[in-house]
C-alpha positions as CSV (number, residue, x, y, z in Angstrom):
1,M,0.0,0.0,0.0
2,S,1.4,3.4,-0.9
3,R,2.0,6.0,1.8
4,L,-0.8,8.1,0.3
5,D,-3.3,5.3,0.6
6,S,-2.1,4.6,4.2
7,F,-2.5,8.3,5.1
8,I,-6.0,8.4,3.6
9,R,-7.0,5.3,5.5
10,R,-5.6,6.7,8.8
11,L,-7.5,10.0,8.4
12,T,-10.7,8.2,7.4
13,A,-10.4,5.9,10.4
14,Q,-9.8,8.9,12.7
15,K,-12.8,10.8,11.4
16,I,-15.1,7.8,11.8
17,L,-13.8,7.2,15.3
18,L,-14.1,10.8,16.4
19,E,-17.7,10.9,15.3
20,D,-18.4,7.5,16.9
21,V,-17.1,8.8,20.3
22,T,-19.2,12.0,19.9
23,A,-22.3,9.8,19.5
24,R,-21.5,8.0,22.8
25,L,-20.8,11.1,24.9
26,A,-24.3,11.9,26.0
27,G,-24.5,11.9,29.7
28,V,-20.8,12.2,30.3
29,E,-19.9,15.6,31.8
30,G,-16.5,17.3,31.2
31,P,-14.3,18.9,28.7
32,V,-12.4,17.4,25.8
33,L,-8.6,17.2,25.8
34,E,-6.8,17.2,22.5
35,L,-3.2,16.0,23.1
36,G,-1.2,17.2,20.1
37,L,-2.5,20.0,18.0
38,G,-0.2,19.3,15.0
39,N,-1.6,21.1,12.0
40,G,-5.0,21.6,13.7
41,R,-7.2,19.4,11.4
42,T,-8.4,17.1,14.2
43,Y,-9.0,20.0,16.6
44,D,-11.0,21.8,13.9
45,H,-13.2,18.7,13.4
46,I,-13.7,18.1,17.1
47,R,-14.8,21.7,17.7
48,E,-17.3,21.3,14.8
49,I,-18.8,18.1,16.1
50,L,-18.7,19.1,19.8
51,P,-19.5,22.8,19.6
52,D,-20.9,22.9,23.2
53,R,-17.8,21.4,24.9
54,D,-14.7,23.2,26.2
55,I,-11.8,21.8,24.2
56,Y,-8.3,22.1,25.8
57,V,-5.4,21.6,23.4
58,F,-1.9,20.6,24.5
59,D,1.2,20.9,22.4
60,R,4.7,22.3,22.7
61,D,4.8,24.1,19.4
62,L,2.3,26.0,17.2
63,A,2.5,24.7,13.6
64,C,-1.1,24.8,12.5
65,H,-3.3,26.8,10.1
66,P,-4.2,30.2,11.8
67,S,-7.9,29.3,11.7
68,C,-7.2,26.3,13.9
69,I,-5.5,28.1,16.8
70,P,-7.5,27.7,20.1
71,D,-7.9,30.8,22.2
72,A,-5.4,31.5,25.0
73,E,-7.6,29.9,27.7
74,H,-7.9,26.6,25.8
75,M,-4.3,26.3,24.4
76,I,-1.8,24.8,26.8
77,F,1.8,25.1,25.7
78,G,4.7,23.0,26.9
79,E,5.8,19.4,27.0
80,I,2.6,17.4,27.3
81,R,4.2,15.1,29.9
82,D,4.6,18.2,32.2
83,T,1.5,20.2,31.3
84,L,-0.9,17.3,31.4
85,A,0.3,16.4,34.9
86,Y,-0.7,19.7,36.4
87,C,-3.6,20.9,34.3
88,G,-6.4,19.9,36.7
89,P,-7.2,23.4,38.0
90,R,-7.2,24.9,34.5
91,I,-9.4,22.3,32.9
92,K,-11.9,22.4,35.8
93,G,-12.6,18.7,36.1
94,P,-12.0,15.4,34.5
95,A,-12.4,15.0,30.7
96,A,-15.4,13.3,29.1
97,F,-13.1,12.6,26.1
98,I,-9.4,12.6,25.5
99,H,-8.0,12.3,21.9
100,C,-4.4,11.5,21.8
101,D,-2.4,11.5,18.6
102,L,1.2,11.5,19.8
103,G,2.7,8.5,18.0
104,S,6.2,9.0,16.5
105,G,6.4,5.9,14.4
106,D,9.5,4.8,16.4
107,P,8.5,1.7,18.5
108,T,10.8,2.5,21.4
109,M,9.8,6.2,21.6
110,D,6.1,5.2,21.3
111,L,6.5,2.7,24.1
112,A,8.1,5.3,26.3
113,T,5.4,7.8,25.5
114,S,2.7,5.2,26.3
115,S,4.3,4.5,29.7
116,W,4.2,8.1,31.0
117,L,1.0,9.0,29.2
118,S,-1.2,6.1,30.5
119,P,-1.3,7.2,34.2
120,L,-2.0,10.8,33.2
121,I,-4.9,9.7,30.9
122,D,-6.3,7.7,33.8
123,L,-6.0,10.7,36.2
124,H,-7.8,13.1,33.9
125,T,-10.6,11.0,32.4
126,A,-14.1,11.1,34.0
127,P,-15.8,7.9,35.0
128,G,-17.6,6.8,31.8
129,G,-15.3,9.0,29.7
130,Y,-13.6,8.0,26.5
131,V,-10.1,7.9,25.2
132,L,-9.1,7.6,21.5
133,S,-5.4,7.0,21.0
134,G,-3.1,6.2,18.1
135,L,-0.9,4.5,20.7
136,P,-1.9,1.5,22.7
137,L,-2.2,2.5,26.4
138,D,-2.0,0.6,29.6
139,L,-5.3,1.6,31.3
140,P,-6.4,-1.1,33.8
141,N,-9.4,1.0,34.9
142,F,-10.7,1.1,31.3
143,E,-12.4,-1.3,29.0
144,T,-11.2,-1.6,25.4
145,L,-14.0,-1.0,23.1
146,P,-14.6,-2.5,19.6
147,K,-14.1,-0.1,16.8
148,P,-16.6,0.5,14.0
149,E,-16.3,-1.9,11.0
150,G,-13.6,-1.2,8.6
151,I,-11.0,0.2,11.0
152,R,-7.8,-1.9,10.7
153,P,-6.8,-3.6,14.0
154,G,-4.0,-1.7,15.8
155,R,-4.7,1.6,13.8
156,Y,-6.4,3.3,16.8
157,H,-7.3,2.3,20.3
158,L,-10.7,3.1,21.9
159,Y,-11.2,3.0,25.6
160,R,-13.9,3.8,28.1
161,K,-13.2,4.4,31.8
162,Q,-15.1,2.2,34.1
163,G,-17.0,3.5,37.1
């Protein structure tokens, strides 16, 4: 498969999964956390499909289209490992949904990221809240959910916090 085909499949899967989670969020209170702004496409889509939710975005750099820059209250700059650890007072409660697109493509780096990220995800997710991640996470307090048909196994990981 060409890299272009792989990219198209990845973005298609991401869109399907974001919309699937949105449909499940009824009754779960809390903001949305977008871990990794990147070029802003995912953030832009999330704010379109969840217009009534506060969306806090975490990244160390700003490299997105100007129309996709969150306001100062909702943009949290710095190393996500550090800022996510201490964001509780700023985000005003646990998240109903966390979207995490922090994979590097390097298996060792991704394993390291997953190891520090998993406990922070657990800390900041509301009971009944959802996590969509490009990396597999170690979340013992969560159930792994099946993905909609057509999403390649291992492409994304969908979790729901128990309790």
